[in-house]
GUVO-656442 format. One record per residue (C-alpha): chain; residue in three letters; x, y, z. Coordinates in Angstrom, 1 decimal, m for minus. Layout:
+----+-----+--------+--------+--------+
! ch !  aa !      X !      Y !      Z !
+----+-----+--------+--------+--------+
!  A ! ALA !      X !      Y !      Z !
...
+----+-----+--------+--------+--------+
This chain:
+----+-----+--------+--------+--------+
! ch !  aa !      X !      Y !      Z !
+----+-----+--------+--------+--------+
!  A ! MET !   14.4 !    4.2 !  m20.6 !
!  A ! PRO !   15.3 !    0.6 !  m21.7 !
!  A ! SER !   12.2 !   m1.6 !  m21.6 !
!  A ! ARG !   13.7 !   m4.3 !  m19.5 !
!  A ! ARG !   13.8 !   m1.8 !  m16.6 !
!  A ! VAL !   10.3 !   m0.9 !  m16.9 !
!  A ! ALA !    9.4 !   m4.6 !  m17.1 !
!  A ! SER !   11.2 !   m5.3 !  m13.8 !
!  A ! VAL !    9.2 !   m2.5 !  m12.1 !
!  A ! ASP !    5.9 !   m3.8 !  m13.5 !
!  A ! ILE !    6.7 !   m7.4 !  m12.4 !
!  A ! VAL !    7.2 !   m6.4 !   m8.9 !
!  A ! ARG !    4.2 !   m4.2 !   m8.9 !
!  A ! GLY !    2.2 !   m7.0 !  m10.3 !
!  A ! ALA !    3.4 !   m9.4 !   m7.7 !
!  A ! VAL !    2.6 !   m7.1 !   m4.8 !
!  A ! MET !   m0.9 !   m6.6 !   m6.3 !
!  A ! VAL !   m1.4 !  m10.3 !   m6.3 !
!  A ! LEU !   m0.4 !  m10.4 !   m2.6 !
!  A ! MET !   m2.6 !   m7.4 !   m1.8 !
!  A ! ALA !   m5.7 !   m9.5 !   m2.8 !
!  A ! ILE !   m4.8 !  m12.1 !   m0.2 !
!  A ! ASP !   m5.2 !   m9.5 !    2.6 !
!  A ! HIS !   m8.4 !   m8.1 !    1.1 !
!  A ! VAL !  m10.0 !  m11.5 !    1.1 !
!  A ! ARG !   m9.0 !  m11.9 !    4.7 !
!  A ! VAL !  m10.9 !   m8.7 !    5.5 !
!  A ! TYR !  m14.1 !  m10.5 !    4.7 !
!  A ! SER !  m13.0 !  m13.9 !    6.2 !
!  A ! GLY !  m13.5 !  m12.9 !    9.7 !
!  A ! LEU !   m9.9 !  m14.0 !   10.5 !
!  A ! PRO !   m7.9 !  m11.5 !   12.6 !
!  A ! PRO !   m4.9 !   m9.6 !   11.1 !
!  A ! GLY !   m1.6 !  m11.0 !   12.2 !
!  A ! GLY !   m2.7 !  m14.0 !   14.4 !
!  A ! PRO !   m3.1 !  m15.9 !   16.5 !
!  A ! THR !   m1.6 !  m18.9 !   14.5 !
!  A ! PRO !    1.6 !  m18.8 !   12.4 !
!  A ! GLY !   m0.5 !  m19.5 !    9.4 !
!  A ! ILE !   m2.6 !  m16.5 !    9.9 !
!  A ! PHE !    0.3 !  m14.4 !   10.9 !
!  A ! PHE !    2.3 !  m15.0 !    7.7 !
!  A ! THR !   m0.8 !  m14.7 !    5.6 !
!  A ! ARG !   m1.0 !  m11.2 !    6.8 !
!  A ! TRP !    2.8 !  m10.5 !    7.1 !
!  A ! ILE !    3.5 !  m11.3 !    3.4 !
!  A ! THR !    1.1 !   m8.7 !    2.3 !
!  A ! HIS !    2.9 !   m6.1 !    4.3 !
!  A ! PHE !    5.1 !   m5.7 !    1.2 !
!  A ! CYS !    2.2 !   m4.3 !   m0.8 !
!  A ! ALA !    1.8 !   m0.8 !    0.4 !
!  A ! PRO !    5.5 !    0.2 !    0.5 !
!  A ! ALA !    6.1 !   m1.2 !   m2.9 !
!  A ! PHE !    3.0 !    0.3 !   m4.3 !
!  A ! VAL !    3.8 !    3.8 !   m3.1 !
!  A ! PHE !    7.5 !    3.6 !   m3.8 !
!  A ! LEU !    7.0 !    2.4 !   m7.3 !
!  A ! ALA !    4.3 !    5.0 !   m8.0 !
!  A ! GLY !    7.0 !    7.6 !   m7.3 !
!  A ! THR !    9.4 !    5.7 !   m9.6 !
!  A ! SER !    6.7 !    5.7 !  m12.3 !
!  A ! ALA !    6.2 !    9.4 !  m11.9 !
!  A ! SER !    9.9 !    9.9 !  m12.6 !
!  A ! LEU !    9.8 !    7.7 !  m15.7 !
!  A ! TYR !    6.7 !    9.4 !  m17.0 !
!  A ! GLY !    8.4 !   12.7 !  m16.4 !
!  A ! ASP !   11.1 !   11.5 !  m18.9 !
!  A ! GLN !    8.3 !   11.1 !  m21.5 !
!  A ! LEU !    6.9 !   14.6 !  m20.9 !
!  A ! ASN !   10.3 !   16.3 !  m20.6 !
!  A ! ASP !    8.5 !   19.2 !  m18.8 !
!  A ! ARG !    8.3 !   19.5 !  m15.0 !
!  A ! ARG !    5.4 !   21.8 !  m15.0 !
!  A ! ALA !    3.4 !   19.3 !  m17.0 !
!  A ! LEU !    4.5 !   16.4 !  m14.7 !
!  A ! SER !    3.5 !   18.6 !  m11.7 !
!  A ! ARG !    0.0 !   19.2 !  m13.2 !
!  A ! PHE !   m0.4 !   15.5 !  m14.0 !
!  A ! LEU !    0.4 !   14.5 !  m10.5 !
!  A ! LEU !   m1.8 !   17.2 !   m9.0 !
!  A ! THR !   m4.9 !   16.2 !  m11.0 !
!  A ! ARG !   m4.3 !   12.4 !  m10.6 !
!  A ! GLY !   m3.6 !   12.7 !   m6.9 !
!  A ! LEU !   m6.9 !   14.6 !   m6.4 !
!  A ! TRP !   m8.7 !   12.1 !   m8.6 !
!  A ! LEU !   m7.4 !    9.3 !   m6.4 !
!  A ! VAL !   m8.6 !   10.9 !   m3.3 !
!  A ! PHE !  m12.1 !   11.3 !   m4.8 !
!  A ! LEU !  m12.1 !    7.6 !   m5.9 !
!  A ! GLU !  m11.2 !    6.6 !   m2.3 !
!  A ! LEU !  m14.0 !    8.6 !   m0.7 !
!  A ! THR !  m16.7 !    7.5 !   m3.2 !
!  A ! VAL !  m16.2 !    4.4 !   m5.5 !
!  A ! ILE !  m13.7 !    2.5 !   m3.3 !
!  A ! ARG !  m15.7 !    3.2 !   m0.1 !
!  A ! LEU !  m18.8 !    1.8 !   m1.7 !
!  A ! ALA !  m16.9 !   m1.3 !   m2.9 !
!  A ! TRP !  m15.6 !   m2.0 !    0.6 !
!  A ! THR !  m19.0 !   m1.6 !    2.3 !
!  A ! PHE !  m21.9 !   m2.2 !   m0.2 !
!  A ! ASN !  m23.7 !    0.5 !    1.8 !
!  A ! PHE !  m24.5 !    4.2 !    1.3 !
!  A ! GLN !  m23.5 !    5.4 !    4.8 !
!  A ! PHE !  m21.3 !    8.0 !    3.4 !
!  A ! GLY !  m21.2 !    9.7 !    6.7 !
!  A ! THR !  m18.4 !    7.3 !    7.5 !
!  A ! GLY !  m15.4 !    7.1 !    5.2 !
!  A ! LEU !  m12.0 !    5.4 !    4.9 !
!  A ! ALA !   m8.8 !    7.0 !    4.2 !
!  A ! GLY !   m6.8 !    3.9 !    2.9 !
!  A ! VAL !   m3.9 !    3.4 !    0.5 !
!  A ! ILE !   m5.5 !    5.1 !   m2.5 !
!  A ! TRP !   m6.0 !    8.2 !   m0.3 !
!  A ! VAL !   m2.5 !    8.3 !    0.8 !
!  A ! LEU !   m1.3 !    7.7 !   m2.7 !
!  A ! GLY !   m3.4 !   10.6 !   m3.9 !
!  A ! TRP !   m2.1 !   13.1 !   m1.3 !
!  A ! SER !    1.4 !   11.9 !   m1.8 !
!  A ! MET !    1.1 !   12.7 !   m5.5 !
!  A ! VAL !   m0.3 !   16.1 !   m4.6 !
!  A ! VAL !    2.8 !   16.8 !   m2.4 !
!  A ! LEU !    5.1 !   15.3 !   m5.0 !
!  A ! ALA !    3.5 !   17.7 !   m7.6 !
!  A ! ALA !    5.3 !   20.5 !   m5.7 !
!  A ! LEU !    8.4 !   18.5 !   m4.8 !
!  A ! VAL !    9.2 !   17.7 !   m8.6 !
!  A ! ARG !    9.8 !   21.3 !   m9.1 !
!  A ! LEU !   12.8 !   21.2 !   m6.7 !
!  A ! PRO !   16.3 !   19.8 !   m7.5 !
!  A ! LEU !   16.4 !   15.9 !   m7.3 !
!  A ! GLY !   18.8 !   16.0 !   m4.4 !
!  A ! ALA !   16.2 !   18.1 !   m2.4 !
!  A ! VAL !   13.4 !   15.6 !   m3.2 !
!  A ! ALA !   15.6 !   12.7 !   m2.1 !
!  A ! LEU !   16.7 !   14.5 !    1.1 !
!  A ! PHE !   13.1 !   15.2 !    1.9 !
!  A ! GLY !   12.2 !   11.6 !    1.5 !
!  A ! ALA !   15.2 !   10.3 !    3.5 !
!  A ! VAL !   14.5 !   12.7 !    6.4 !
!  A ! THR !   10.6 !   11.9 !    6.5 !
!  A ! VAL !   11.2 !    8.2 !    6.4 !
!  A ! GLY !   14.3 !    8.0 !    8.6 !
!  A ! GLY !   13.2 !   10.5 !   11.2 !
!  A ! HIS !    9.5 !   10.2 !   11.7 !
!  A ! ASN !    9.8 !    7.7 !   14.5 !
!  A ! LEU !   11.2 !   10.4 !   16.7 !
!  A ! LEU !    7.5 !   11.3 !   17.0 !
!  A ! SER !    6.9 !    8.2 !   18.9 !
!  A ! GLY !    6.7 !   10.2 !   22.1 !
!  A ! ALA !    3.8 !   12.3 !   20.8 !
!  A ! VAL !    2.1 !    9.1 !   19.7 !
!  A ! ALA !    2.3 !    7.7 !   23.3 !
!  A ! ALA !    1.0 !   11.0 !   24.6 !
!  A ! HIS !   m2.0 !   10.8 !   22.2 !
!  A ! SER !   m2.7 !    7.3 !   23.4 !
!  A ! GLY !   m3.0 !    8.6 !   26.8 !
!  A ! GLY !   m5.2 !   11.5 !   25.7 !
!  A ! GLY !   m2.3 !   14.0 !   25.8 !
!  A ! LEU !   m3.0 !   15.5 !   22.3 !
!  A ! GLY !   m6.0 !   17.4 !   21.1 !
!  A ! GLY !   m7.0 !   20.9 !   20.4 !
!  A ! PRO !   m8.5 !   22.4 !   17.3 !
!  A ! LEU !   m5.8 !   21.0 !   15.1 !
!  A ! GLY !   m6.0 !   17.4 !   16.5 !
!  A ! TRP !   m7.8 !   16.2 !   13.4 !
!  A ! LEU !   m4.9 !   17.4 !   11.2 !
!  A ! TRP !   m2.3 !   15.7 !   13.5 !
!  A ! GLN !   m4.4 !   12.5 !   13.1 !
!  A ! MET !   m4.4 !   12.8 !    9.3 !
!  A ! LEU !   m0.7 !   13.5 !    9.1 !
!  A ! TYR !    0.6 !   11.0 !   11.5 !
!  A ! LEU !   m1.6 !    9.4 !   14.1 !
!  A ! GLY !   m4.4 !    8.0 !   12.2 !
!  A ! GLY !   m7.7 !    6.5 !   13.6 !
!  A ! PRO !  m11.2 !    7.9 !   13.5 !
!  A ! VAL !  m11.6 !   11.7 !   12.8 !
!  A ! GLN !  m15.0 !   13.2 !   13.5 !
!  A ! PHE !  m15.8 !   16.6 !   11.9 !
!  A ! GLY !  m18.2 !   18.3 !   14.3 !
!  A ! PRO !  m20.2 !   16.8 !   17.2 !
!  A ! ASN !  m22.5 !   15.1 !   14.9 !
!  A ! GLY !  m20.5 !   15.4 !   11.7 !
!  A ! PRO !  m19.1 !   12.7 !    9.4 !
!  A ! VAL !  m16.3 !   10.3 !   10.5 !
!  A ! LEU !  m13.2 !    9.6 !    8.4 !
!  A ! PHE !  m11.2 !    6.6 !    9.6 !
!  A ! VAL !   m7.6 !    7.4 !    8.6 !
!  A ! LEU !   m5.8 !    4.1 !    8.1 !
!  A ! TYR !   m2.9 !    5.5 !    5.9 !
!  A ! VAL !   m1.5 !    8.7 !    7.2 !
!  A ! LEU !    0.6 !   11.1 !    5.1 !
!  A ! VAL !    3.8 !   10.7 !    7.1 !
!  A ! PRO !    5.9 !    8.8 !    6.3 !
!  A ! TRP !    4.2 !    7.6 !    3.0 !
!  A ! VAL !    4.8 !   11.0 !    1.2 !
!  A ! GLY !    8.6 !   10.4 !    2.1 !
!  A ! VAL !    8.4 !    6.8 !    0.6 !
!  A ! MET !    7.0 !    8.2 !   m2.6 !
!  A ! ALA !    9.6 !   11.0 !   m2.8 !
!  A ! LEU !   12.3 !    8.2 !   m2.4 !
!  A ! GLY !   10.8 !    6.2 !   m5.2 !
!  A ! TYR !   10.8 !    9.4 !   m7.4 !
!  A ! ALA !   14.5 !    9.8 !   m6.7 !
!  A ! PHE !   15.1 !    6.2 !   m7.3 !
!  A ! GLY !   13.9 !    6.8 !  m10.9 !
!  A ! ALA !   17.2 !    8.6 !  m11.6 !
!  A ! ILE !   19.1 !    5.4 !  m10.7 !
!  A ! LEU !   17.1 !    3.4 !  m13.3 !
!  A ! ARG !   18.3 !    5.7 !  m16.0 !
!  A ! LEU !   21.9 !    4.4 !  m15.5 !
!  A ! GLU !   23.5 !    1.4 !  m17.1 !
!  A ! ALA !   22.3 !   m2.0 !  m16.0 !
!  A ! PRO !   25.5 !   m2.9 !  m14.0 !
!  A ! VAL !   25.3 !    0.3 !  m12.1 !
!  A ! VAL !   21.6 !   m0.1 !  m11.4 !
!  A ! ARG !   22.4 !   m3.5 !  m10.1 !
!  A ! ARG !   25.1 !   m2.2 !   m7.8 !
!  A ! TYR !   22.8 !    0.5 !   m6.4 !
!  A ! CYS !   19.9 !   m1.9 !   m5.8 !
!  A ! LEU !   22.1 !   m4.3 !   m4.0 !
!  A ! ALA !   23.8 !   m1.6 !   m1.9 !
!  A ! ILE !   20.5 !    0.2 !   m0.9 !
!  A ! GLY !   18.4 !   m2.9 !   m0.6 !
!  A ! GLY !   21.0 !   m4.8 !    1.2 !
!  A ! GLY !   21.7 !   m1.9 !    3.5 !
!  A ! ALA !   18.0 !   m1.6 !    4.4 !
!  A ! VAL !   17.8 !   m5.2 !    5.3 !
!  A ! ALA !   21.0 !   m5.1 !    7.3 !
!  A ! PHE !   19.7 !   m2.0 !    9.1 !
!  A ! PHE !   16.5 !   m3.7 !    9.9 !
!  A ! LEU !   18.2 !   m6.8 !   11.3 !
!  A ! VAL !   20.6 !   m4.9 !   13.5 !
!  A ! PHE !   18.3 !   m2.1 !   14.8 !
!  A ! ARG !   15.3 !   m4.6 !   15.3 !
!  A ! GLY !   17.6 !   m7.2 !   16.8 !
!  A ! PHE !   18.8 !   m4.8 !   19.5 !
!  A ! ASN !   15.6 !   m2.7 !   19.7 !
!  A ! LEU !   17.7 !    0.4 !   19.0 !
!  A ! TYR !   15.4 !    2.7 !   17.0 !
!  A ! GLY !   12.9 !    2.8 !   14.2 !
!  A ! ASP !    9.8 !    1.0 !   15.7 !
!  A ! PRO !    7.8 !    2.1 !   18.7 !
!  A ! ARG !    6.9 !   m1.5 !   19.5 !
!  A ! PRO !   10.0 !   m3.5 !   20.6 !
!  A ! TRP !    9.9 !   m7.2 !   20.0 !
!  A ! ASP !    9.6 !   m9.5 !   22.8 !
!  A ! ALA !    9.7 !  m13.2 !   22.7 !
!  A ! SER !    7.8 !  m13.5 !   26.0 !
!  A ! ARG !    4.6 !  m12.1 !   24.4 !
!  A ! MET !    4.6 !  m14.3 !   21.2 !
!  A ! PRO !    7.0 !  m16.7 !   19.4 !
!  A ! ALA !   10.3 !  m14.9 !   18.9 !
!  A ! LEU !   10.3 !  m15.0 !   15.0 !
!  A ! LEU !    6.7 !  m13.6 !   14.9 !
!  A ! SER !    7.5 !  m10.9 !   17.4 !
!  A ! PHE !   10.6 !   m9.9 !   15.6 !
!  A ! LEU !    8.7 !   m9.6 !   12.3 !
!  A ! ASN !    5.7 !   m7.9 !   13.9 !
!  A ! THR !    6.8 !   m4.3 !   13.1 !
!  A ! THR !    4.4 !   m1.3 !   13.1 !
!  A ! LYS !    2.4 !   m0.5 !   10.0 !
!  A ! TYR !    0.1 !    2.2 !   11.2 !
!  A ! PRO !    1.9 !    4.6 !   10.9 !
!  A ! ALA !    4.6 !    2.6 !    9.0 !
!  A ! SER !    7.7 !    2.6 !   11.1 !
!  A ! LEU !   11.2 !    3.0 !    9.7 !
!  A ! LEU !   11.9 !   m0.7 !   10.4 !
!  A ! PHE !    8.6 !   m1.9 !    8.8 !
!  A ! LEU !    9.7 !    0.0 !    5.6 !
!  A ! CYS !   13.3 !   m1.3 !    5.7 !
!  A ! MET !   11.9 !   m4.9 !    6.2 !
!  A ! THR !    9.6 !   m4.5 !    3.2 !
!  A ! LEU !   11.4 !   m2.2 !    0.7 !
!  A ! GLY !   14.8 !   m3.6 !    1.2 !
!  A ! PRO !   13.9 !   m7.1 !   m0.3 !
!  A ! VAL !   11.9 !   m5.3 !   m3.0 !
!  A ! LEU !   15.0 !   m3.4 !   m4.2 !
!  A ! LEU !   17.1 !   m6.6 !   m4.1 !
!  A ! LEU !   14.7 !   m8.3 !   m6.4 !
!  A ! LEU !   14.6 !   m5.6 !   m9.1 !
!  A ! PRO !   18.0 !   m6.6 !  m10.7 !
!  A ! VAL !   17.1 !  m10.3 !  m10.4 !
!  A ! LEU !   14.0 !   m9.6 !  m12.4 !
!  A ! GLU !   15.6 !   m7.6 !  m15.1 !
!  A ! GLN !   15.9 !  m10.6 !  m17.4 !
!  A ! ALA !   12.7 !  m12.4 !  m16.1 !
!  A ! ARG !   11.0 !  m14.2 !  m19.0 !
!  A ! GLY !    8.1 !  m16.7 !  m19.3 !
!  A ! ARG !    4.5 !  m16.9 !  m18.6 !
!  A ! ILE !    4.6 !  m15.9 !  m14.9 !
!  A ! ALA !    6.6 !  m12.8 !  m15.7 !
!  A ! GLU !    4.3 !  m11.9 !  m18.6 !
!  A ! TRP !    1.3 !  m12.4 !  m16.3 !
!  A ! LEU !    2.7 !  m10.2 !  m13.5 !
!  A ! THR !    3.7 !   m7.5 !  m16.0 !
!  A ! THR !    0.2 !   m7.4 !  m17.4 !
!  A ! LEU !   m1.2 !   m6.9 !  m13.9 !
!  A ! GLY !    1.5 !   m4.4 !  m13.0 !
!  A ! ARG !    0.8 !   m2.2 !  m16.0 !
!  A ! VAL !   m2.9 !   m1.5 !  m15.0 !
!  A ! PRO !   m2.6 !   m1.1 !  m11.2 !
!  A ! LEU !   m5.5 !    1.3 !  m10.6 !
!  A ! PHE !   m7.9 !   m0.8 !  m12.9 !
!  A ! TYR !   m6.9 !   m3.8 !  m10.9 !
!  A ! TYR !   m7.5 !   m2.0 !   m7.6 !
!  A ! LEU !  m10.8 !   m0.6 !   m8.5 !
!  A ! LEU !  m12.0 !   m4.0 !   m9.6 !
!  A ! HIS !  m10.6 !   m6.4 !   m7.1 !
!  A ! ILE !  m12.3 !   m4.9 !   m4.0 !
!  A ! PRO !  m15.9 !   m5.2 !   m5.2 !
!  A ! LEU !  m15.1 !   m8.5 !   m6.8 !
!  A ! ILE !  m13.7 !  m10.0 !   m3.6 !
!  A ! HIS !  m16.6 !   m8.5 !   m1.7 !
!  A ! LEU !  m19.1 !  m10.1 !   m4.0 !
!  A ! LEU !  m17.4 !  m13.5 !   m3.8 !
!  A ! ALA !  m17.2 !  m13.4 !   m0.1 !
!  A ! LEU !  m20.8 !  m12.3 !    0.2 !
!  A ! GLY !  m21.8 !  m15.3 !   m2.0 !
!  A ! TYR !  m19.8 !  m17.7 !   m0.2 !
!  A ! ASP !  m21.2 !  m16.7 !    3.2 !
!  A ! ALA !  m24.7 !  m16.8 !    1.9 !
!  A ! LEU !  m24.1 !  m20.4 !    1.1 !
!  A ! ARG !  m22.1 !  m21.5 !    4.0 !
!  A ! HIS !  m22.5 !  m18.8 !    6.8 !
!  A ! PRO !  m25.8 !  m17.0 !    6.2 !
!  A ! ALA !  m25.6 !  m15.3 !    9.8 !
!  A ! ALA !  m22.6 !  m13.4 !    8.4 !
!  A ! VAL !  m24.4 !  m11.8 !    5.5 !
!  A ! PRO !  m25.5 !   m8.7 !    7.3 !
!  A ! TRP !  m22.0 !   m8.3 !    8.7 !
!  A ! MET !  m20.8 !   m8.1 !    4.9 !
!  A ! PHE !  m22.7 !   m4.8 !    4.6 !
!  A ! GLU !  m20.8 !   m3.1 !    7.5 !
!  A ! ASN !  m18.2 !   m0.4 !    7.1 !
!  A ! HIS !  m15.2 !   m2.6 !    6.2 !
!  A ! PRO !  m12.3 !   m2.8 !    6.6 !
!  A ! ALA !  m11.7 !   m0.6 !    9.6 !
!  A ! MET !  m15.0 !    0.5 !   11.3 !
!  A ! VAL !  m16.5 !   m3.0 !   11.8 !
!  A ! GLY !  m17.0 !   m5.4 !   14.7 !
!  A ! PRO !  m15.9 !   m9.0 !   14.7 !
!  A ! ALA !  m17.7 !  m11.6 !   12.5 !
!  A ! PRO !  m20.5 !  m13.5 !   13.9 !
!  A ! ASP !  m19.6 !  m16.5 !   16.1 !
!  A ! GLY !  m18.7 !  m19.6 !   14.1 !
!  A ! SER !  m18.7 !  m17.7 !   10.8 !
!  A ! ALA !  m14.9 !  m17.1 !   10.3 !
!  A ! TRP !  m13.4 !  m19.0 !    7.5 !
!  A ! SER !  m10.4 !  m21.5 !    7.6 !
!  A ! LEU !   m7.2 !  m20.6 !    5.8 !
!  A ! TRP !   m8.0 !  m23.0 !    2.9 !
!  A ! GLU !  m11.4 !  m21.2 !    2.4 !
!  A ! LEU !   m9.6 !  m17.8 !    2.3 !
!  A ! TYR !   m7.1 !  m19.0 !   m0.3 !
!  A ! LEU !   m9.9 !  m20.6 !   m2.4 !
!  A ! VAL !  m11.7 !  m17.4 !   m2.7 !
!  A ! PHE !   m8.5 !  m15.6 !   m3.4 !
!  A ! ALA !   m7.7 !  m18.1 !   m6.3 !
!  A ! VAL !  m11.2 !  m17.5 !   m7.9 !
!  A ! ALA !  m10.8 !  m13.7 !   m7.5 !
!  A ! LEU !   m7.4 !  m13.8 !   m9.2 !
!  A ! ALA !   m8.5 !  m15.8 !  m12.1 !
!  A ! VAL !  m11.2 !  m13.3 !  m12.8 !
!  A ! LEU !   m8.9 !  m10.3 !  m12.3 !
!  A ! THR !   m6.3 !  m11.9 !  m14.7 !
!  A ! VAL !   m8.9 !  m12.2 !  m17.6 !
!  A ! ALA !  m10.2 !   m8.6 !  m16.9 !
!  A ! CYS !   m6.7 !   m7.0 !  m16.7 !
!  A ! ARG !   m5.5 !   m8.7 !  m19.9 !
!  A ! TRP !   m8.5 !   m7.2 !  m21.7 !
!  A ! TYR !   m8.0 !   m3.7 !  m20.3 !
!  A ! ALA !   m4.2 !   m3.8 !  m20.8 !
!  A ! GLU !   m4.8 !   m4.4 !  m24.5 !
!  A ! VAL !   m7.4 !   m1.6 !  m24.6 !
!  A ! LYS !   m5.0 !    0.8 !  m23.0 !
!  A ! ARG !   m2.2 !   m0.2 !  m25.4 !
!  A ! THR !   m4.2 !    0.3 !  m28.5 !
!  A ! ALA !   m6.5 !    3.3 !  m27.5 !
!  A ! SER !   m5.3 !    6.9 !  m27.8 !
!  A ! ALA !   m7.8 !    8.5 !  m25.3 !
!  A ! ARG !   m5.8 !   10.6 !  m22.8 !
!  A ! TRP !   m8.3 !   10.0 !  m20.0 !
!  A ! LEU !   m6.9 !    6.3 !  m19.9 !
!  A ! ARG !   m3.9 !    7.7 !  m18.1 !
!  A ! TYR !   m6.1 !    8.2 !  m15.0 !
!  A ! LEU !   m7.2 !    4.6 !  m14.9 !
+----+-----+--------+--------+--------+
């Protein structure tokens, strides 16, 4: 695997991790996701690229790591153990970082949750021929919006029964309560279609093994095709998103871009993954400080993730303690999904959001550079899991 191809993947991953921090600062800012002003809308919209790229490139990285192992069984075991480790982290360490409380009767199934379970599924898929993995990914991503009718039925109370909780975890999302007085798990990221996105990322790893001009052509064809599909099918409201755009409800451009993330629609994924694939060949020869910085972040994604949430939470808590003391108790609620609106008058302005983001990013850069060096020079096998 030529190093430049790995670098392009790391640069993209580093870039989306930077964007991810913007939205996670917004969680504590009191600003709503996606509106009402264009500034807030695009602050949220630009971060939509994070989860698709993160999950897709996790599959690609699994494929590249499989080249090093040269053993499908060893790769399957690694994906299984790493996936379960991620699920554990989501329900414990990451939950505590989001909330700063010990109400473990309420939990969050976020992006690390779905990464973990997708790796568990991929651990089984890697034992199949590559074409079967690619077909599974394409059918899951391309066809899951046929379930939109079931989603509508659920919204009206039409779904339930003893397996309703499983249906929520697989596709519908939302709060799942285990027993009348049991714990509640808020499922933000469902397994479908994300497991398909990871499978496609794994299959994409085979493309990166080809010669650079061939890789470039594939990226342009697949990425450009995804963007074109989005423009046509979104433009005519044909298929791929359960929420048609309508200029009568909000400005036309905002409505057009306001695709469905939970669960991630086909058009949401085309809108985000298409440009990511188009960027990869552009970044093959990227050099300079910015490229080096993003590469460093992209090589330690889990370390970055585990650090950035409690860091942002601490910074937001300190900022509100100085400027909006009434919002301090709100900072200890069950963010980011099971929480009410911020106290009146405590919501930040956009410049305050980006100021806290800049401070967090500076601290994260120093920490990630240190850890990247530790990971490069140390031989401990457990570092693979961080």
